[in-house]
A tleap script that builds the chain and sets N, CA, C and O, in Angstrom:
source leaprc.protein.ff14SB
mol = sequence {
  NMET LYS GLN ASN ASP LEU LEU ILE ARG THR
  PHE ALA PHE GLY VAL ASN CYS LEU LYS PHE
  LEU ARG THR LEU PRO ASN ASP PRO GLU SER
  LYS LEU ILE GLN PHE GLN LEU GLY LYS SER
  ALA THR SER ILE GLY ALA ASN TYR GLU GLU
  SER GLN ALA GLY SER SER LYS ALA ASP PHE
  LYS ASN CLYS
}
set mol.1.N position { -11.694 -13.570 -10.030 }
set mol.1.CA position { -11.914 -12.146 -10.145 }
set mol.1.C position { -11.414 -11.691 -11.524 }
set mol.1.O position { -10.339 -12.096 -11.968 }
set mol.2.N position { -12.179 -10.875 -12.170 }
set mol.2.CA position { -11.812 -10.362 -13.480 }
set mol.2.C position { -10.813 -9.223 -13.332 }
set mol.2.O position { -10.813 -8.510 -12.328 }
set mol.3.N position { -9.949 -9.054 -14.355 }
set mol.3.CA position { -8.979 -7.968 -14.325 }
set mol.3.C position { -9.677 -6.615 -14.248 }
set mol.3.O position { -9.269 -5.740 -13.484 }
set mol.4.N position { -10.715 -6.453 -15.031 }
set mol.4.CA position { -11.418 -5.174 -15.070 }
set mol.4.C position { -12.032 -4.840 -13.716 }
set mol.4.O position { -12.118 -3.671 -13.339 }
set mol.5.N position { -12.454 -5.859 -12.991 }
set mol.5.CA position { -13.038 -5.650 -11.668 }
set mol.5.C position { -12.022 -5.015 -10.723 }
set mol.5.O position { -12.357 -4.093 -9.979 }
set mol.6.N position { -10.794 -5.499 -10.750 }
set mol.6.CA position { -9.770 -4.940 -9.875 }
set mol.6.C position { -9.437 -3.507 -10.272 }
set mol.6.O position { -9.199 -2.667 -9.403 }
set mol.7.N position { -9.417 -3.221 -11.547 }
set mol.7.CA position { -9.170 -1.858 -12.014 }
set mol.7.C position { -10.254 -0.905 -11.507 }
set mol.7.O position { -9.956 0.194 -11.041 }
set mol.8.N position { -11.490 -1.327 -11.600 }
set mol.8.CA position { -12.616 -0.506 -11.126 }
set mol.8.C position { -12.540 -0.320 -9.611 }
set mol.8.O position { -12.779 0.775 -9.102 }
set mol.9.N position { -12.207 -1.391 -8.899 }
set mol.9.CA position { -12.132 -1.304 -7.440 }
set mol.9.C position { -10.992 -0.410 -6.968 }
set mol.9.O position { -11.153 0.329 -5.997 }
set mol.10.N position { -9.840 -0.464 -7.640 }
set mol.10.CA position { -8.730 0.397 -7.224 }
set mol.10.C position { -9.049 1.862 -7.516 }
set mol.10.O position { -8.683 2.744 -6.738 }
set mol.11.N position { -9.730 2.124 -8.630 }
set mol.11.CA position { -10.132 3.491 -8.954 }
set mol.11.C position { -11.135 4.004 -7.921 }
set mol.11.O position { -11.011 5.128 -7.434 }
set mol.12.N position { -12.125 3.179 -7.590 }
set mol.12.CA position { -13.141 3.575 -6.611 }
set mol.12.C position { -12.509 3.814 -5.242 }
set mol.12.O position { -12.906 4.733 -4.526 }
set mol.13.N position { -11.531 2.994 -4.878 }
set mol.13.CA position { -10.845 3.177 -3.598 }
set mol.13.C position { -10.153 4.539 -3.550 }
set mol.13.O position { -10.260 5.260 -2.558 }
set mol.14.N position { -9.450 4.883 -4.612 }
set mol.14.CA position { -8.772 6.178 -4.666 }
set mol.14.C position { -9.743 7.334 -4.562 }
set mol.14.O position { -9.504 8.287 -3.820 }
set mol.15.N position { -10.832 7.257 -5.297 }
set mol.15.CA position { -11.842 8.320 -5.273 }
set mol.15.C position { -12.472 8.430 -3.882 }
set mol.15.O position { -12.646 9.534 -3.365 }
set mol.16.N position { -12.811 7.297 -3.281 }
set mol.16.CA position { -13.413 7.319 -1.946 }
set mol.16.C position { -12.457 7.880 -0.899 }
set mol.16.O position { -12.883 8.596 0.007 }
set mol.17.N position { -11.180 7.563 -1.015 }
set mol.17.CA position { -10.200 8.119 -0.079 }
set mol.17.C position { -10.101 9.628 -0.233 }
set mol.17.O position { -10.045 10.351 0.761 }
set mol.18.N position { -10.080 10.111 -1.473 }
set mol.18.CA position { -10.001 11.555 -1.691 }
set mol.18.C position { -11.242 12.263 -1.148 }
set mol.18.O position { -11.142 13.360 -0.600 }
set mol.19.N position { -12.398 11.641 -1.299 }
set mol.19.CA position { -13.622 12.226 -0.740 }
set mol.19.C position { -13.547 12.279 0.781 }
set mol.19.O position { -13.965 13.259 1.399 }
set mol.20.N position { -13.006 11.206 1.384 }
set mol.20.CA position { -12.855 11.186 2.843 }
set mol.20.C position { -11.894 12.273 3.310 }
set mol.20.O position { -12.142 12.934 4.319 }
set mol.21.N position { -10.811 12.457 2.587 }
set mol.21.CA position { -9.805 13.443 2.986 }
set mol.21.C position { -10.369 14.856 3.010 }
set mol.21.O position { -9.891 15.702 3.766 }
set mol.22.N position { -11.374 15.117 2.198 }
set mol.22.CA position { -12.007 16.440 2.204 }
set mol.22.C position { -12.754 16.717 3.503 }
set mol.22.O position { -13.030 17.871 3.828 }
set mol.23.N position { -13.082 15.668 4.241 }
set mol.23.CA position { -13.836 15.839 5.489 }
set mol.23.C position { -12.933 16.126 6.679 }
set mol.23.O position { -13.430 16.493 7.744 }
set mol.24.N position { -11.619 15.970 6.532 }
set mol.24.CA position { -10.703 16.207 7.640 }
set mol.24.C position { -10.528 17.709 7.867 }
set mol.24.O position { -10.704 18.501 6.942 }
set mol.25.N position { -10.185 18.098 9.087 }
set mol.25.CA position { -9.964 19.517 9.369 }
set mol.25.C position { -8.737 20.040 8.613 }
set mol.25.O position { -7.918 19.258 8.130 }
set mol.26.N position { -8.622 21.356 8.517 }
set mol.26.CA position { -7.529 21.967 7.762 }
set mol.26.C position { -6.375 22.434 8.654 }
set mol.26.O position { -5.752 23.455 8.365 }
set mol.27.N position { -6.086 21.710 9.721 }
set mol.27.CA position { -4.927 22.062 10.539 }
set mol.27.C position { -3.659 21.453 9.917 }
set mol.27.O position { -3.759 20.573 9.062 }
set mol.28.N position { -2.477 21.908 10.334 }
set mol.28.CA position { -1.236 21.442 9.700 }
set mol.28.C position { -1.024 19.925 9.761 }
set mol.28.O position { -0.528 19.332 8.803 }
set mol.29.N position { -1.394 19.302 10.872 }
set mol.29.CA position { -1.222 17.854 11.002 }
set mol.29.C position { -2.117 17.109 10.010 }
set mol.29.O position { -1.682 16.149 9.374 }
set mol.30.N position { -3.351 17.550 9.886 }
set mol.30.CA position { -4.280 16.901 8.958 }
set mol.30.C position { -3.850 17.103 7.517 }
set mol.30.O position { -4.033 16.214 6.686 }
set mol.31.N position { -3.285 18.255 7.214 }
set mol.31.CA position { -2.822 18.512 5.851 }
set mol.31.C position { -1.721 17.532 5.455 }
set mol.31.O position { -1.681 17.059 4.319 }
set mol.32.N position { -0.824 17.229 6.405 }
set mol.32.CA position { 0.241 16.269 6.136 }
set mol.32.C position { -0.347 14.885 5.864 }
set mol.32.O position { 0.068 14.204 4.927 }
set mol.33.N position { -1.305 14.476 6.677 }
set mol.33.CA position { -1.950 13.181 6.486 }
set mol.33.C position { -2.718 13.156 5.169 }
set mol.33.O position { -2.675 12.165 4.440 }
set mol.34.N position { -3.418 14.242 4.864 }
set mol.34.CA position { -4.161 14.325 3.604 }
set mol.34.C position { -3.233 14.145 2.409 }
set mol.34.O position { -3.555 13.407 1.479 }
set mol.35.N position { -2.103 14.804 2.430 }
set mol.35.CA position { -1.156 14.729 1.321 }
set mol.35.C position { -0.621 13.309 1.153 }
set mol.35.O position { -0.627 12.764 0.049 }
set mol.36.N position { -0.160 12.712 2.254 }
set mol.36.CA position { 0.431 11.386 2.172 }
set mol.36.C position { -0.593 10.317 1.805 }
set mol.36.O position { -0.325 9.470 0.953 }
set mol.37.N position { -1.756 10.348 2.435 }
set mol.37.CA position { -2.779 9.352 2.141 }
set mol.37.C position { -3.332 9.534 0.735 }
set mol.37.O position { -3.617 8.551 0.051 }
set mol.38.N position { -3.484 10.759 0.303 }
set mol.38.CA position { -3.970 11.021 -1.050 }
set mol.38.C position { -3.038 10.455 -2.102 }
set mol.38.O position { -3.491 9.850 -3.073 }
set mol.39.N position { -1.743 10.644 -1.918 }
set mol.39.CA position { -0.778 10.116 -2.878 }
set mol.39.C position { -0.748 8.588 -2.866 }
set mol.39.O position { -0.731 7.959 -3.925 }
set mol.40.N position { -0.743 7.996 -1.685 }
set mol.40.CA position { -0.636 6.539 -1.613 }
set mol.40.C position { -1.921 5.846 -2.066 }
set mol.40.O position { -1.861 4.790 -2.695 }
set mol.41.N position { -3.076 6.423 -1.754 }
set mol.41.CA position { -4.345 5.799 -2.138 }
set mol.41.C position { -4.552 5.832 -3.648 }
set mol.41.O position { -5.105 4.892 -4.219 }
set mol.42.N position { -4.114 6.902 -4.294 }
set mol.42.CA position { -4.303 6.989 -5.743 }
set mol.42.C position { -3.210 6.267 -6.512 }
set mol.42.O position { -3.395 5.950 -7.687 }
set mol.43.N position { -2.078 6.001 -5.879 }
set mol.43.CA position { -1.004 5.306 -6.590 }
set mol.43.C position { -1.304 3.821 -6.765 }
set mol.43.O position { -0.695 3.169 -7.614 }
set mol.44.N position { -2.221 3.278 -5.989 }
set mol.44.CA position { -2.568 1.861 -6.114 }
set mol.44.C position { -3.076 1.569 -7.519 }
set mol.44.O position { -2.628 0.621 -8.163 }
set mol.45.N position { -4.000 2.377 -7.986 }
set mol.45.CA position { -4.537 2.181 -9.332 }
set mol.45.C position { -3.482 2.383 -10.398 }
set mol.45.O position { -3.445 1.649 -11.385 }
set mol.46.N position { -2.614 3.382 -10.208 }
set mol.46.CA position { -1.549 3.630 -11.175 }
set mol.46.C position { -0.569 2.470 -11.220 }
set mol.46.O position { -0.131 2.071 -12.299 }
set mol.47.N position { -0.221 1.928 -10.068 }
set mol.47.CA position { 0.690 0.788 -10.025 }
set mol.47.C position { 0.059 -0.445 -10.663 }
set mol.47.O position { 0.745 -1.207 -11.344 }
set mol.48.N position { -1.224 -0.648 -10.453 }
set mol.48.CA position { -1.905 -1.778 -11.081 }
set mol.48.C position { -1.897 -1.630 -12.602 }
set mol.48.O position { -1.614 -2.588 -13.323 }
set mol.49.N position { -2.204 -0.438 -13.080 }
set mol.49.CA position { -2.185 -0.178 -14.525 }
set mol.49.C position { -0.797 -0.455 -15.101 }
set mol.49.O position { -0.668 -1.068 -16.160 }
set mol.50.N position { 0.218 -0.007 -14.410 }
set mol.50.CA position { 1.594 -0.203 -14.861 }
set mol.50.C position { 1.942 -1.687 -14.928 }
set mol.50.O position { 2.609 -2.131 -15.863 }
set mol.51.N position { 1.499 -2.441 -13.950 }
set mol.51.CA position { 1.817 -3.878 -13.939 }
set mol.51.C position { 1.125 -4.621 -15.069 }
set mol.51.O position { 1.633 -5.637 -15.544 }
set mol.52.N position { -0.011 -4.134 -15.499 }
set mol.52.CA position { -0.741 -4.796 -16.587 }
set mol.52.C position { -0.122 -4.514 -17.950 }
set mol.52.O position { -0.464 -5.178 -18.929 }
set mol.53.N position { 0.776 -3.549 -18.030 }
set mol.53.CA position { 1.391 -3.186 -19.306 }
set mol.53.C position { 2.652 -3.994 -19.588 }
set mol.53.O position { 3.323 -3.743 -20.590 }
set mol.54.N position { 2.990 -4.951 -18.737 }
set mol.54.CA position { 4.195 -5.750 -18.936 }
set mol.54.C position { 4.155 -6.528 -20.230 }
set mol.54.O position { 3.111 -7.059 -20.609 }
set mol.55.N position { 5.285 -6.598 -20.910 }
set mol.55.CA position { 5.327 -7.273 -22.203 }
set mol.55.C position { 5.668 -8.746 -22.094 }
set mol.55.O position { 5.437 -9.497 -23.042 }
set mol.56.N position { 6.208 -9.178 -20.974 }
set mol.56.CA position { 6.511 -10.589 -20.782 }
set mol.56.C position { 6.240 -10.960 -19.330 }
set mol.56.O position { 5.988 -10.091 -18.495 }
set mol.57.N position { 6.293 -12.247 -19.037 }
set mol.57.CA position { 6.055 -12.692 -17.660 }
set mol.57.C position { 7.122 -12.129 -16.712 }
set mol.57.O position { 6.813 -11.722 -15.593 }
set mol.58.N position { 8.378 -12.110 -17.171 }
set mol.58.CA position { 9.456 -11.556 -16.348 }
set mol.58.C position { 9.274 -10.063 -16.139 }
set mol.58.O position { 9.525 -9.548 -15.050 }
set mol.59.N position { 8.834 -9.365 -17.185 }
set mol.59.CA position { 8.588 -7.936 -17.062 }
set mol.59.C position { 7.426 -7.671 -16.107 }
set mol.59.O position { 7.463 -6.718 -15.329 }
set mol.60.N position { 6.398 -8.512 -16.165 }
set mol.60.CA position { 5.253 -8.389 -15.261 }
set mol.60.C position { 5.711 -8.545 -13.812 }
set mol.60.O position { 5.317 -7.756 -12.952 }
set mol.61.N position { 6.540 -9.556 -13.531 }
set mol.61.CA position { 7.024 -9.772 -12.173 }
set mol.61.C position { 7.888 -8.608 -11.708 }
set mol.61.O position { 7.854 -8.227 -10.538 }
set mol.62.N position { 8.660 -8.047 -12.628 }
set mol.62.CA position { 9.520 -6.926 -12.287 }
set mol.62.C position { 8.718 -5.703 -11.893 }
set mol.62.O position { 9.113 -4.972 -10.984 }
set mol.63.N position { 7.603 -5.467 -12.559 }
set mol.63.CA position { 6.800 -4.281 -12.270 }
set mol.63.C position { 5.900 -4.532 -11.094 }
set mol.63.O position { 5.142 -3.647 -10.697 }
savepdb mol mol.pdb
quit
């Protein structure tokens, strides 16, 4: 698998999750789920980007 492929897939996953969250009802319970899932789904791509910025093998493992 190419590095760029994973970057594209994590971005698409975040976008698709946000689109799905718009379809949920606007009651208080759904709002809590929307907030938590929205943050966690979009952080995957951010965490992947951060891990690719490591300057050494040890730094990569740390991130």
